[in-house]
C-alpha positions as CSV (number, residue, x, y, z in Angstrom):
1,M,-14.7,-52.2,-199.0
2,T,-14.3,-49.8,-196.1
3,I,-16.7,-50.3,-193.2
4,G,-18.9,-47.2,-192.7
5,A,-20.0,-45.6,-189.5
6,H,-21.7,-47.5,-186.7
7,I,-25.3,-46.2,-186.5
8,L,-27.6,-46.9,-183.6
9,I,-31.3,-46.5,-184.6
10,V,-33.3,-45.9,-181.4
11,E,-36.9,-46.5,-182.6
12,D,-39.8,-48.6,-181.4
13,G,-41.4,-49.0,-184.8
14,A,-40.3,-52.3,-186.3
15,L,-41.1,-51.3,-189.9
16,V,-39.2,-48.1,-189.6
17,V,-36.2,-49.9,-188.1
18,S,-36.3,-52.5,-190.8
19,A,-36.4,-50.0,-193.7
20,L,-33.7,-47.8,-192.2
21,R,-31.5,-50.8,-191.5
22,I,-31.7,-51.9,-195.2
23,L,-31.0,-48.4,-196.4
24,L,-28.1,-47.8,-194.2
25,E,-26.5,-51.2,-194.5
26,D,-26.8,-50.9,-198.3
27,A,-24.9,-47.6,-197.9
28,G,-22.0,-49.6,-196.1
29,H,-22.8,-48.7,-192.5
30,R,-22.9,-51.1,-189.6
31,V,-26.4,-50.8,-187.9
32,S,-27.6,-51.6,-184.4
33,D,-31.1,-50.9,-183.1
34,A,-32.9,-50.5,-179.9
35,G,-36.6,-50.1,-179.2
36,S,-36.4,-48.7,-175.6
37,V,-34.4,-46.4,-173.4
38,R,-33.0,-49.4,-171.5
39,D,-31.9,-51.3,-174.6
40,A,-30.5,-48.1,-176.2
41,L,-28.3,-47.5,-173.2
42,E,-27.1,-51.0,-173.1
43,T,-26.3,-51.1,-176.8
44,A,-24.5,-47.8,-176.8
45,R,-22.4,-48.6,-173.8
46,R,-21.4,-52.0,-175.2
47,D,-20.6,-50.6,-178.7
48,R,-20.4,-46.9,-178.9
49,P,-22.1,-45.6,-182.1
50,D,-20.7,-42.9,-184.4
51,I,-24.3,-41.8,-185.1
52,M,-27.4,-42.2,-183.0
53,L,-30.8,-41.7,-184.7
54,L,-33.0,-41.0,-181.7
55,D,-36.7,-41.2,-181.5
56,L,-37.9,-39.0,-178.7
57,S,-41.0,-41.1,-177.7
58,L,-40.2,-44.6,-176.5
59,P,-42.3,-47.1,-174.6
60,D,-40.2,-46.8,-171.4
61,G,-39.5,-43.0,-171.5
62,D,-38.0,-40.0,-173.1
63,G,-35.4,-40.6,-175.8
64,L,-33.5,-37.6,-174.9
65,S,-32.7,-39.2,-171.5
66,I,-30.5,-41.6,-173.4
67,L,-28.4,-38.7,-174.8
68,E,-28.3,-37.1,-171.3
69,S,-27.1,-40.3,-169.6
70,L,-24.5,-41.1,-172.3
71,S,-23.2,-37.6,-172.3
72,A,-22.8,-37.7,-168.5
73,D,-20.8,-40.9,-168.8
74,G,-18.6,-39.5,-171.6
75,M,-20.1,-42.0,-174.0
76,A,-22.2,-39.7,-176.3
77,P,-22.1,-40.7,-180.0
78,R,-20.1,-38.4,-182.3
79,V,-23.4,-37.2,-183.8
80,T,-27.0,-37.5,-182.3
81,V,-29.9,-36.8,-184.6
82,A,-33.4,-36.5,-183.0
83,V,-36.2,-38.1,-185.0
84,T,-39.6,-36.9,-183.9
85,G,-43.1,-36.1,-185.0
86,R,-43.0,-33.0,-182.7
87,D,-41.9,-29.7,-184.2
88,E,-42.8,-27.4,-181.3
89,P,-40.2,-24.8,-180.6
90,H,-39.6,-26.0,-177.0
91,V,-39.0,-29.6,-178.2
92,I,-36.5,-28.4,-180.9
93,A,-34.8,-26.1,-178.3
94,R,-34.4,-29.0,-175.8
95,C,-32.9,-31.3,-178.5
96,K,-30.3,-28.6,-179.5
97,R,-29.6,-27.8,-175.8
98,L,-28.8,-31.5,-175.1
99,G,-26.5,-31.8,-178.1
100,C,-28.5,-33.0,-181.0
101,R,-26.8,-32.0,-184.3
102,E,-30.1,-32.1,-186.3
103,I,-33.8,-32.6,-185.7
104,L,-35.6,-34.6,-188.4
105,I,-39.4,-34.3,-188.3
106,K,-41.4,-37.4,-189.2
107,P,-42.1,-38.3,-191.8
108,M,-38.5,-37.7,-192.9
109,N,-36.9,-38.3,-196.2
110,A,-35.1,-41.5,-195.4
111,M,-33.4,-41.7,-198.9
112,A,-31.5,-38.5,-198.0
113,L,-30.0,-40.1,-194.8
114,P,-26.8,-41.7,-196.4
115,G,-25.8,-38.3,-197.8
116,Q,-26.6,-36.5,-194.5
117,I,-24.7,-39.1,-192.5
118,A,-21.6,-38.5,-194.6
119,E,-22.0,-34.7,-194.2
120,W,-22.5,-35.0,-190.4
121,L,-19.4,-37.1,-190.0
122,A,-17.3,-35.0,-192.2
123,N,-18.2,-31.9,-190.2
124,D,-17.7,-33.5,-186.8
């Protein structure tokens, strides 16, 4: 069996992380997770992900600061997808400006993620 993409889930909700981990690992991907800006930066720098699913609201700061920092260091994932409950035009514009490929609004259709991931990687 071919190992799939390395996916970093940046999310502070344990139940969300658990559900996504099961779904994505069952689809053949290798999954890491981080519940804070600090942990996400450490994890991504130690083992660069192919895809980062990025919650924008984290206990220790703005999730987009992770993408900014990794991009500045030349360590940005191949694909970053913002996952947020906020759909205001200025939030979406900021996500796109900083390099997010997609913006998924919570609650998202998690069952569609494996297919979306394949598409994102194929179009990278």
